[in-house]
C-alpha positions as CSV (number, residue, x, y, z in Angstrom):
1,M,68.1,75.1,103.8
2,S,68.2,78.8,103.5
3,E,66.5,80.7,100.6
4,F,69.7,82.0,99.6
5,E,71.1,78.8,98.3
6,P,72.7,78.9,94.5
7,R,70.8,77.2,91.9
8,D,71.0,73.3,91.2
9,P,74.5,72.5,89.7
10,G,72.8,70.9,86.8
11,A,72.5,73.9,85.1
12,D,74.4,75.1,82.4
13,E,77.1,77.4,83.0
14,D,80.8,78.5,81.8
15,P,83.2,77.0,84.1
16,D,86.1,79.0,83.4
17,T,87.4,81.3,85.8
18,A,89.8,83.5,87.0
19,A,92.3,82.9,90.4
20,L,90.9,84.6,93.9
21,D,93.1,86.4,96.0
22,P,95.0,84.0,98.8
23,D,92.1,83.1,101.4
24,P,92.4,80.5,104.5
25,P,92.6,76.7,103.4
26,A,89.3,74.9,104.2
27,P,89.7,73.3,107.6
28,R,90.2,69.2,107.4
29,N,88.6,68.6,110.8
30,A,85.6,69.6,113.3
31,N,88.2,71.5,115.7
32,E,89.8,73.7,112.9
33,L,85.9,74.5,111.7
34,A,84.9,75.3,115.4
35,G,88.0,78.1,115.5
36,G,89.4,76.8,118.3
37,R,87.0,78.1,120.6
38,G,83.9,77.6,122.5
39,R,82.3,74.2,122.3
40,E,83.9,72.2,119.4
41,A,81.4,72.1,116.6
42,K,80.2,69.0,115.0
43,F,80.3,69.4,111.5
44,R,79.3,66.2,109.9
45,P,79.0,66.2,106.6
46,T,76.9,62.6,106.6
47,R,73.9,64.4,107.7
48,Y,73.3,65.9,104.6
49,T,72.4,64.0,100.9
50,L,74.3,64.4,98.0
51,D,71.9,66.5,96.4
52,Q,72.1,68.8,99.6
53,L,75.7,69.0,99.7
54,G,75.4,69.6,95.5
55,K,73.1,73.1,95.9
56,M,76.1,74.6,97.7
57,Q,78.5,74.4,94.8
58,P,78.6,76.6,91.4
59,A,77.0,74.9,88.7
60,F,80.1,73.6,86.9
61,P,81.6,70.3,86.5
62,T,84.1,68.9,88.8
63,D,87.2,66.6,87.9
64,G,86.1,63.7,86.9
65,E,88.4,62.1,89.0
66,L,87.3,63.6,92.5
67,D,84.3,62.5,94.2
68,P,81.5,64.7,94.4
69,A,80.6,64.1,98.1
70,E,84.0,65.1,99.1
71,V,84.2,68.3,96.6
72,A,81.0,69.1,98.4
73,T,82.1,68.5,102.0
74,R,85.3,70.6,101.4
75,W,83.5,73.4,99.7
76,Q,80.9,73.5,102.5
77,A,84.1,73.7,105.2
78,W,85.9,76.1,103.2
79,L,82.7,78.4,102.9
80,V,82.0,78.1,106.8
81,E,85.4,79.2,107.7
82,R,85.8,81.8,105.2
83,N,82.7,83.6,105.7
84,R,83.5,83.4,109.7
85,R,86.5,85.2,109.2
86,G,84.7,87.8,107.3
87,T,81.9,87.8,110.0
88,I,84.6,88.5,112.7
89,I,86.0,91.2,110.5
90,A,82.5,92.8,110.0
91,F,82.1,92.7,113.9
92,W,84.4,94.8,114.7
93,L,84.3,97.1,111.8
94,T,80.6,97.8,112.9
95,I,81.3,97.8,116.4
96,V,83.9,100.5,115.7
97,I,82.4,103.0,112.8
98,Y,78.7,102.3,113.1
99,P,78.6,104.1,116.7
100,A,80.9,106.5,115.8
101,F,78.5,107.8,113.2
102,A,76.0,109.0,116.1
103,L,77.8,112.0,115.9
104,L,77.2,112.7,112.5
105,D,73.3,112.3,114.0
106,V,74.0,114.6,116.5
107,L,74.7,117.7,113.9
108,M,72.5,116.6,110.9
109,V,69.3,115.4,113.0
110,D,66.6,116.9,114.9
111,R,66.9,116.5,118.7
112,S,63.5,115.2,118.5
113,L,64.3,112.7,116.4
114,W,67.6,111.0,118.1
115,P,65.3,108.4,120.4
116,V,64.3,107.2,116.9
117,V,67.9,107.3,115.7
118,F,69.8,106.0,118.4
119,A,67.6,103.4,119.0
120,A,68.2,102.2,115.4
121,R,72.0,102.2,115.6
122,G,71.7,100.4,119.5
123,L,69.1,97.6,117.7
124,V,71.6,97.1,114.8
125,V,75.1,96.8,117.5
126,A,73.1,94.5,119.7
127,W,72.4,92.3,116.7
128,T,76.5,92.4,116.0
129,L,77.4,91.7,119.3
130,W,75.1,88.6,119.1
131,L,76.1,87.7,115.6
132,G,80.0,88.0,116.9
133,F,79.1,85.4,119.6
134,T,77.3,83.2,117.6
135,S,80.2,83.0,114.6
136,R,82.3,80.6,117.2
137,R,79.4,78.5,117.7
138,P,78.3,75.3,115.9
139,L,74.8,77.4,115.0
140,F,77.0,79.6,112.7
141,V,78.5,76.3,111.0
142,R,74.6,75.3,110.0
143,G,73.4,78.7,109.0
144,W,76.5,80.9,107.9
145,L,74.4,82.0,104.8
146,A,71.5,83.2,106.6
147,F,73.3,84.9,109.7
148,T,75.3,86.8,106.8
149,C,72.8,87.9,104.6
150,T,70.8,89.0,107.9
151,H,74.0,91.0,109.1
152,A,73.9,93.2,105.8
153,L,70.2,93.8,105.8
154,M,70.2,94.8,109.1
155,L,72.9,97.4,108.4
156,S,71.0,98.3,105.6
157,F,67.7,98.5,107.5
158,G,69.1,100.6,110.2
159,I,70.5,103.0,107.9
160,S,67.0,103.2,105.8
161,T,65.0,104.1,109.1
162,M,67.3,107.0,109.5
163,V,66.8,108.0,106.1
164,A,63.0,107.8,106.3
165,F,62.7,110.3,109.3
166,V,65.4,112.4,108.5
167,G,64.8,113.7,105.4
168,G,63.6,111.0,103.0
169,F,65.1,111.1,99.4
170,R,66.9,114.2,100.1
171,T,68.8,113.0,102.9
172,P,73.1,112.2,102.0
173,Y,72.3,109.0,104.8
174,Y,71.8,106.7,101.5
175,A,75.6,106.8,101.3
176,G,75.3,104.5,104.2
177,I,74.0,101.9,102.1
178,N,76.3,101.9,99.6
179,L,79.3,101.7,102.0
180,T,77.5,98.8,103.2
181,M,77.2,97.0,100.3
182,V,80.8,97.7,99.1
183,G,81.7,96.1,102.6
184,V,79.7,93.1,102.5
185,G,80.9,92.5,99.0
186,L,84.5,92.2,100.3
187,L,84.0,90.5,103.7
188,F,81.7,87.5,102.4
189,I,81.6,85.1,99.9
190,W,78.0,84.4,98.3
191,P,76.2,82.2,96.1
192,L,74.9,85.0,93.3
193,R,71.1,84.4,94.3
194,A,71.8,85.1,97.6
195,A,73.7,88.6,96.4
196,V,70.6,89.3,94.1
197,V,67.9,88.9,97.1
198,T,69.8,90.5,99.8
199,Y,70.6,93.7,98.0
200,S,67.3,94.0,96.4
201,L,65.4,93.9,100.1
202,A,68.8,96.5,100.7
203,I,67.4,98.9,97.8
204,A,63.5,98.0,99.0
205,S,64.1,99.4,102.1
206,Y,65.6,102.6,101.3
207,V,62.8,103.3,98.7
208,I,59.9,102.0,100.4
209,P,59.4,103.8,103.7
210,S,60.2,107.3,102.0
211,A,58.1,106.6,98.8
212,A,54.7,107.0,100.6
213,S,55.7,110.7,101.4
214,A,57.6,111.4,99.0
215,T,56.5,114.4,96.5
216,V,57.7,114.9,93.1
217,E,60.5,116.9,93.8
218,D,61.3,114.5,96.3
219,W,61.6,112.0,93.6
220,A,63.8,114.1,91.2
221,A,66.3,114.8,94.3
222,G,66.2,111.2,95.2
223,A,66.8,110.2,91.7
224,P,70.4,110.1,91.6
225,H,71.0,108.4,94.7
226,L,68.7,105.4,93.8
227,F,70.8,105.2,90.8
228,F,74.3,105.2,92.6
229,L,72.9,102.1,94.8
230,V,71.3,100.7,92.4
231,A,75.0,100.9,90.2
232,T,76.9,99.7,93.3
233,A,74.3,96.8,94.2
234,T,74.7,95.4,90.3
235,V,78.6,95.9,90.5
236,V,79.1,94.4,94.2
237,T,76.5,91.2,93.2
238,A,78.8,90.7,89.9
239,A,81.5,90.6,92.4
240,H,80.2,88.1,94.5
241,G,79.1,85.7,91.6
242,F,82.8,85.9,90.0
243,A,84.1,85.3,93.6
244,Y,82.3,82.1,94.9
245,R,82.8,80.7,91.3
246,A,86.4,81.5,91.3
247,A,86.5,80.2,94.8
248,Y,85.3,76.9,93.9
249,R,87.2,76.2,90.9
250,R,90.5,77.0,92.8
251,L,89.1,74.5,95.6
252,V,88.6,72.3,93.0
253,D,92.2,72.8,91.4
254,Q,94.0,72.2,94.8
255,M,92.0,68.9,95.0
256,T,93.2,67.5,92.4
257,I,96.5,69.0,92.6
258,E,96.5,67.1,96.1
259,K,95.3,63.6,94.6
260,T,97.6,64.1,91.6
261,K,100.4,64.2,94.4
262,A,98.8,61.4,96.7
263,N,98.9,59.2,93.6
264,L,102.4,59.8,92.2
265,E,103.7,58.9,96.1
266,Q,102.0,55.7,95.4
267,A,103.4,55.3,92.3
268,N,106.6,56.0,93.5
269,D,106.5,53.6,96.4
270,K,105.3,51.1,93.9
271,L,108.5,51.5,91.9
272,K,110.7,51.7,94.9
273,T,109.4,48.2,95.5
274,L,109.5,46.9,92.5
275,D,113.1,48.2,92.2
276,K,114.1,46.2,95.4
277,F,112.7,43.0,94.1
278,K,114.3,43.5,90.7
279,S,117.9,43.7,92.6
280,Q,116.9,40.5,94.9
281,F,116.1,38.7,91.8
282,F,119.4,39.6,90.0
283,A,121.1,38.9,93.5
284,N,119.3,35.4,93.2
285,I,119.3,34.3,89.8
286,T,123.2,34.7,89.5
287,H,123.7,33.1,93.0
288,E,121.9,30.3,91.2
289,L,123.9,30.1,87.9
290,K,127.6,30.8,89.3
291,T,127.1,28.0,91.7
292,P,126.4,25.1,88.9
293,L,128.9,26.9,86.3
294,A,131.7,26.3,88.9
295,M,130.8,22.7,88.9
296,V,131.0,22.8,85.3
297,L,134.0,24.6,84.8
298,A,136.2,22.6,87.6
299,P,135.6,19.4,85.7
300,L,136.9,21.0,82.4
301,E,140.2,22.4,83.6
302,L,140.9,18.9,85.1
303,L,140.4,17.4,81.7
304,I,142.5,19.8,80.0
305,D,145.4,19.4,82.3
306,G,144.5,15.4,81.9
307,E,144.3,14.6,85.2
308,L,141.0,12.6,84.4
309,G,142.8,10.9,81.5
310,A,144.3,11.3,78.5
311,V,142.6,13.1,75.8
312,T,143.5,14.2,72.1
313,D,144.5,17.6,71.0
314,E,141.4,18.2,69.4
315,Q,139.4,17.1,72.1
316,R,141.8,19.7,74.1
317,G,141.0,22.6,72.1
318,T,137.4,22.2,72.2
319,L,137.6,21.8,76.0
320,K,139.7,25.2,75.9
321,S,137.0,26.8,73.9
322,M,134.4,25.8,76.1
323,L,136.2,26.5,78.9
324,R,136.9,30.5,77.8
325,S,133.0,30.7,77.3
326,G,132.5,29.3,80.7
327,M,134.7,32.0,82.3
328,K,132.9,34.7,80.1
329,L,129.9,33.7,81.6
330,L,131.0,33.8,85.1
331,K,132.4,37.3,84.5
332,L,129.1,38.3,83.4
333,I,127.4,36.7,86.4
334,G,129.8,38.8,88.3
335,D,129.3,41.9,87.2
336,L,125.1,41.3,87.6
337,L,126.1,40.5,91.4
338,D,128.1,43.8,91.4
339,L,125.5,45.9,89.8
340,S,122.8,44.5,92.2
341,K,124.8,45.5,95.2
342,L,125.6,48.7,93.9
343,E,122.2,49.6,93.4
344,E,121.7,48.3,97.5
345,S,124.7,50.7,98.4
346,R,126.4,47.6,99.5
347,I,129.6,48.3,97.4
348,R,132.1,50.0,99.5
349,L,135.2,52.2,97.8
350,R,138.9,50.6,98.6
351,I,141.8,53.1,98.8
352,Q,145.4,51.6,98.5
353,Q,148.7,52.7,97.1
354,A,149.8,51.6,94.0
355,D,152.5,52.0,91.2
356,L,151.0,53.2,87.9
357,T,154.4,52.3,86.4
358,E,153.6,48.5,86.7
């Protein structure tokens, strides 16, 4: 693991964060993670332990229903893809803008120092070309944090080298380090510790080479420059910490929504199954009730009509009451059958002409 890893997630921090601007969703498989070019990046989360994966997460808890290993894997995959895109943008910006500043070197730098200045710019451009090639390779998946931090340091070291040779604290070339820190803050998502170390080294690269030969007047002239560098580093570092935590919180929320959606879909499927069983139950039970009821009603009618022997008026009245109750029960059973057919969409509307006066 890199020295720029975030602190252990067991630390106590405030989990409240704001939403981050929309970013590409976390890739779900190795093909997406590899960017669709070059060799397939075999990103295998199982090679890491839970403790190692946990170190890549901000130090606030996730939803209790989420699997910590799954959250850590998705978070690592999202960081790789997000910083890969930032690296590609940084590649094109460096290739276009960094050499263009050579025109400024020709105007401001003594001709005798051109070899040093151009060599520094050439070294940075060569590193950028290699990084652009590596960003599409499996190596970037394993070391994205080290590569992106090193890129920021290479840009700063190149500018600091020119500062030391061109004029020390008095030269306005320090603004290039400011530009680098702001650009890196916009392009990359880093844990807070990585940002602190990287920007501290960038400022040190500006101070140390020029401090050895600086006079009191040089320090006085460079104090405003150093103040703006430290202020910029502080603001950008805070932005890194906020963006890192906000992105993690958003990913957890997204996974919570996905899990809730899956649970709701599963519950809906179960409800549909239960509803189907209910309809089948109604259909079966009504059929089972209708058949024996019909066997009871038929003999009652025969008894009332006297076809099975003579009955008294009192007995006939009782039999008629039993028949009426049986017919009501038969109608209720028929309604239940119609209801089960209606739920299964088996009832069809029959349209025919009728005389409303009748």
